N, C-alpha and C positions, 0 to 999 in steps of 0.2 A: 179403418178398414176402410168404409164410405170412402173417402178418397182416393184410396188406391184398387180401388174399383174400376169407378169414374174415372180415372184419368189413364187408365189400360184398356178403356171398354172395348169390348167381341176381340181383344188379343188375349194370344194363350201363357199359360205362366199356370208354377206348380207352386204346390202348397206349403212347401219352403220355401220358394222366393217371395213368396206374399204373406209371410210370418216374418221375415229379416223386413221387407218394407213396413211394416208395423209394427215393429219391434215384440213381438209377441211371441212363444211358443206357436211349434208347429200344432199341439193340439189344442188350445186355445184358439186359432187359428180355425179350425175345423170346429170347435163347438159354436164357434161366433157365426161361424158361413151356415151351420146347421138351425142354430136360433133365426138367424133373418130369412131364413126358407120357411119353416115353420109359420112363419109372420107374414108370408105374401110380400119379402122385400124383394129378396132376389132369389136363382138357385145357379146351383152350378151344373154344368154342361163337360159334360165326361169324354176323350177321348175314344174311342175302339179300335181293338185291337184284333184281327178278322183273323189271325193267325190261331189267337188262344179264346176266340167266341168269346171275345168279356170285356169289360171296359180296362183302359190301364191304370190302375186306382194310384200308382207313383207316378205315371207319366205326370204332362201338363193336362191344366182346366181350364173351361169361360167359363164367366159368370158375369150373369144378364141382370137385370131389373125383371120382374114380371108385367112392368111399362112404364112406358116411355116417359111419361109424365112423374115418375118416380122417381129417375134418371135428373132431369129438369129440378123436382126438388131437392136433389139432394150436392146436386151442383148450384144450385141460389142458395139454399143455406150454407157451404161450405164459402163460397164466393164474397156473400153478404150482397148479394145483389138480385133483387123483384126478378120473382120467376118467370114475367112476361119476356124482360130484356134477355135471359139464358135463351130463352125457348126462338128467341124471335133469331140471335145471334148463332143457336145451333141452325135452324134454318137454312142459316147462308152459307155452314162454313161446308163442304159438297163433302170434305172426308168423312166428318163425323157425323152430318147424315147418312152416310150410308153405314154408319156403322150403329145406325139409333134402327136403320131401318132392319138392317141383319136381324139385331136384338130381337126387332118388332117379329117377325119370322119367327123366330127358334122360341119363344114365348109361347106365339099361335098352335104350329105345330106341337107343341107340346100341349095343350088343350084339349087340341083335337084329338090325340093320344090317350091324352091320360086319363083312367078311371082310377078316383084316387081310395087309397088305403090296400084297393086290391092288384093295383095296372100303375107303377109310378114311371116317373118318365123318364131315368135313366137303364128301363128294360125297353126301351124302344127310339128314345132319341139319344144321340152324340153327334161329335164333330170326328175327323180324321187330320192325321198327321203322320209323317214316316222322318224318315232319315234324309232321303232323297228331294226332300223339301217341299211335297206335295200336300197338300191340304183342299180339304172340303168343308164347308161351314156348317154342313148338317148330313146326316146317316139318320133317313129312316127306318124304319124293319115296316113292310105292314106283310101280307100273307103271302104275298106271291115272290119274296125276297126284301133286297133293302134299296130305297129308293136315295140319289145321293143330288141332294139339292146345295147349289152354289147361286150368292145373292152378289150381285152389280150391279147398283142402281145406277147407271147414268146410261149412256146415249151410245150405241157402237159395237152393241154386243153380240159375241157371235159363239158358236160352239167349241171353238179353243180355246176356249173360256173358263170352263172346270177341265181336271186335271183326271183322266180315266187310271180306276183303279179294279183289278181282279174283278173281285166281289160283284160289283156296285153293275146291275144290267138295264139301267134306267136313270137318265140325270133330268133333273129339272135348273134350265140354269132363270137366274130371275131378274128381269130389268129393270127399265125407270121407261119406254116404250116400245122395247122389238119384240118383235116375234117370229118364230122360225120353229119348221120340224124337220129336225134331219137324223135318221137313222133312230139312236135309241137316247137324244139329247133335245129337248124340247125347250123355246125359250121364250118366256109368258113375261109379261107384266104382274111386277111386285103383286100389287093394287089390284088384277082379276085372280092371282093365286088366291089372295086372301082373302076375296068378295068368295069364291066358291069352295075355301077352306071350312068347313061346319066344327065346331063346340060338341066333346065327347059329350054328352046328355047330363054324363055323371061329372062334371065339372061347372061348378059354380065359380 
């Protein structure tokens, strides 16, 4: 299970697909994920269906580790390498680094909005995809509607890097260093965004 999650980090897939990869039943796979979520190892990010105004329970999901160090520890254990060597090689891999930054942003958004026992992550935080190929890394529900958040940890980001969908009125594109404000889209460095994002007082 941990190997499957680590190897396709930030990718979307169904529970059925995951169960085939680990050669376990669909029910057992969900049980494993729930156990790891209760143990604060990882969590499931569901896709949102704006037409039904609910999560896509049978659609694709994404699974993220709560903290990046767990991701490194898992890869270290599975690969038989020292953790520091794994961290160093990860930081040198631009594609993998982008996925880790995305996971960090999603985890912080969850901690920002979550009120344990009273307000679970899947009630305000999801991702989005449709059959036309449009995908948004995070959909965050707030009082005035939903925000679309796209992580593009690279240089040379512009407002076209996020695909608009009708229900979303405001977008944040999280870059490596670019800054821009155009209409309902704002480009902000990811470190600035995270620095200004508090953690729920109820979330330890």
